[in-house]
C-alpha positions in Angstrom: 57.8 -36.8 -68.6 54.6 -36.0 -68.1 52.5 -34.6 -65.3 50.1 -36.6 -63.7 46.8 -34.8 -62.3 47.2 -35.8 -59.0 46.9 -33.8 -56.8 48.0 -33.8 -52.8 45.1 -33.3 -51.6 42.7 -37.2 -51.3 39.3 -36.8 -53.1 37.3 -37.4 -49.3 39.0 -34.9 -47.1 38.3 -32.5 -50.8 34.5 -33.7 -50.7 34.3 -33.3 -46.3 35.7 -30.0 -47.1 33.4 -28.8 -49.5 30.3 -30.3 -47.0 31.4 -28.1 -44.2 31.5 -25.2 -46.7 27.9 -25.4 -47.2 26.5 -26.1 -43.6 24.9 -23.1 -42.0 26.3 -22.4 -39.2 24.8 -20.3 -36.5 27.6 -18.2 -34.5 27.3 -18.9 -30.9 26.9 -15.9 -28.9 25.5 -17.4 -25.6 27.2 -20.2 -23.7 24.1 -22.6 -22.0 24.8 -22.0 -18.7 23.8 -18.0 -19.7 20.7 -19.1 -21.3 19.6 -21.3 -18.3 20.1 -18.2 -16.4 18.6 -16.0 -19.1 15.3 -18.3 -19.2 15.5 -17.6 -14.8 15.4 -14.2 -15.2 12.7 -14.0 -17.7 10.4 -16.5 -15.4 11.6 -14.0 -12.4 10.0 -11.0 -14.1 6.6 -12.6 -15.2 6.5 -13.8 -11.5 7.5 -10.5 -10.2 5.0 -9.1 -13.2 1.9 -11.0 -11.4 2.1 -10.2 -7.9 2.5 -6.5 -8.8 -0.8 -6.8 -10.8 -3.2 -9.1 -8.6 -1.2 -6.9 -5.5 -3.1 -4.5 -3.4 -2.3 -1.9 -0.9 -4.0 -0.1 1.5 -5.9 3.7 0.9 -5.6 6.2 4.4 -7.8 8.8 4.5 -6.2 11.8 7.6 -7.5 13.0 10.2 -7.1 14.5 13.7 -9.3 14.2 16.8 -9.3 13.6 21.2 -9.7 11.6 23.2 -13.0 12.4 25.5 -13.3 12.6 29.0 -13.9 9.4 31.3 -17.7 10.9 31.6 -18.6 11.9 28.7 -22.1 11.0 26.7 -20.8 9.3 23.8 -19.1 6.2 26.2 -22.0 5.4 27.6 -20.7 3.5 30.9 -17.6 2.8 30.1 -14.5 3.1 31.3 -12.5 2.5 28.5 -10.9 5.2 26.4 -12.6 6.7 23.3 -11.0 8.5 20.7 -12.9 10.7 18.5 -11.7 11.2 14.8 -12.6 14.0 12.9 -12.3 12.8 9.0 -12.6 15.8 6.6 -16.0 15.3 4.6 -16.0 14.1 1.1 -18.5 12.8 -1.6 -16.8 9.6 -1.9 -15.9 8.8 1.5 -18.3 5.7 3.2 -17.2 5.4 7.0 -18.0 2.1 8.2 -18.3 0.5 11.7 -15.7 -2.0 11.8 -13.0 -0.3 9.7 -9.6 -0.4 11.0 -7.9 2.6 12.0 -3.7 3.3 13.2 -3.8 6.4 15.7 -1.3 7.4 17.5 -2.0 9.7 20.7 0.1 12.8 21.1 3.0 13.6 19.2 5.4 11.0 20.8 2.4 8.4 22.4 1.6 5.2 21.6 0.4 4.3 18.8 -2.3 1.4 18.4 -4.2 -0.3 16.1 -7.8 -0.6 16.9 -11.3 -0.3 14.4 -14.4 2.2 13.9 -16.6 2.2 17.2 -19.0 4.2 16.1 -19.5 6.2 13.0 -21.7 9.6 13.5 -24.9 10.9 10.7 -24.6 13.4 8.7 -21.4 15.8 9.0 -20.5 18.5 11.3 -19.8 21.1 11.2 -16.3 22.7 13.2 -18.8 24.4 16.0 -21.3 21.4 16.8 -18.5 19.2 16.8 -16.9 21.6 19.9 -20.3 22.2 21.5 -20.6 18.6 21.0 -18.1 16.5 22.0 -17.4 19.2 24.9 -13.9 20.8 22.5 -12.0 23.0 24.0 -8.7 24.8 24.3 -6.4 23.1 21.9 -8.6 19.9 21.3 -11.1 22.6 19.7 -8.3 23.6 16.7 -8.5 19.9 16.0 -11.0 20.0 14.0 -11.0 22.9 11.3 -13.7 21.9 8.4 -16.4 20.0 7.7 -15.8 16.4 8.6 -17.5 12.7 9.8 -17.1 12.0 13.3 -16.1 9.1 14.0 -15.3 7.2 17.8 -12.3 4.3 18.6 -12.5 2.7 21.6 -8.7 2.7 22.6 -8.9 -0.6 25.4 -8.1 -1.1 28.5 -4.2 -0.9 28.1 -4.9 3.1 28.0 -6.4 4.6 30.8 -8.9 7.4 30.2 -8.8 9.2 32.7 -4.8 10.0 31.5 -4.9 10.2 28.2 -8.0 12.5 28.4 -8.0 15.7 27.0 -4.5 14.4 24.2 -4.6 15.4 20.6 -4.8 11.8 18.1 -3.9 11.7 14.7 -5.2 9.2 12.9 -5.6 7.4 9.6 -8.4 4.7 8.8 -8.3 2.5 5.8 -10.8 3.2 3.1 -9.9 0.6 1.1 -6.9 -1.4 -1.1 -5.1 -0.3 -4.6 -3.6 -1.8 -7.2 0.2 -1.8 -6.5 0.7 -1.1 -10.3 -1.4 1.9 -9.7 2.0 3.4 -7.1 4.2 3.4 -10.4 4.6 7.0 -11.8 2.8 7.3 -15.7 0.5 3.8 -15.1 -1.4 5.3 -12.4 -4.3 6.9 -14.4 -4.1 3.8 -16.1 -4.6 1.7 -13.0 -7.6 4.0 -11.2 -5.0 5.5 -9.4 
């Protein structure tokens, strides 16, 4: 009996097996839905980054003041309440009428947002401010350093007779800055 050279495998099956071994098959680490979700996440991060790059937040300077008496010379005949706010003087601070001001009358009184009505020229010393605006008692302690005096009209909803002499805490919006300047480490890069 002669031994045949026949194999139990078909010739075509062996060729397909060889071809499949020669193909480069990359491993499939993520499924298509996960891949789509990752692209969406990347797009959202890009949008958030652009919003942070372009976003601006207001910058404020704090001041304190007092609601003036109804007959004071700075009120110019109006029965509307007026507050004088003393903002600490710095060389880079530029205040002008129309800038927004957030005011808190007393510690538990009303809060309101208004604008600067007038800006006194130059810097006033504490003693000049006390004399010019007739500040006495607790109101005299409001100004403790050289400051710029600004006035703000409080509106008709704040009666001048009731709130006259009340201490006022103020936040004057002096500009804006980039949202990125608020991040630790990046503030110096973006002007913070």
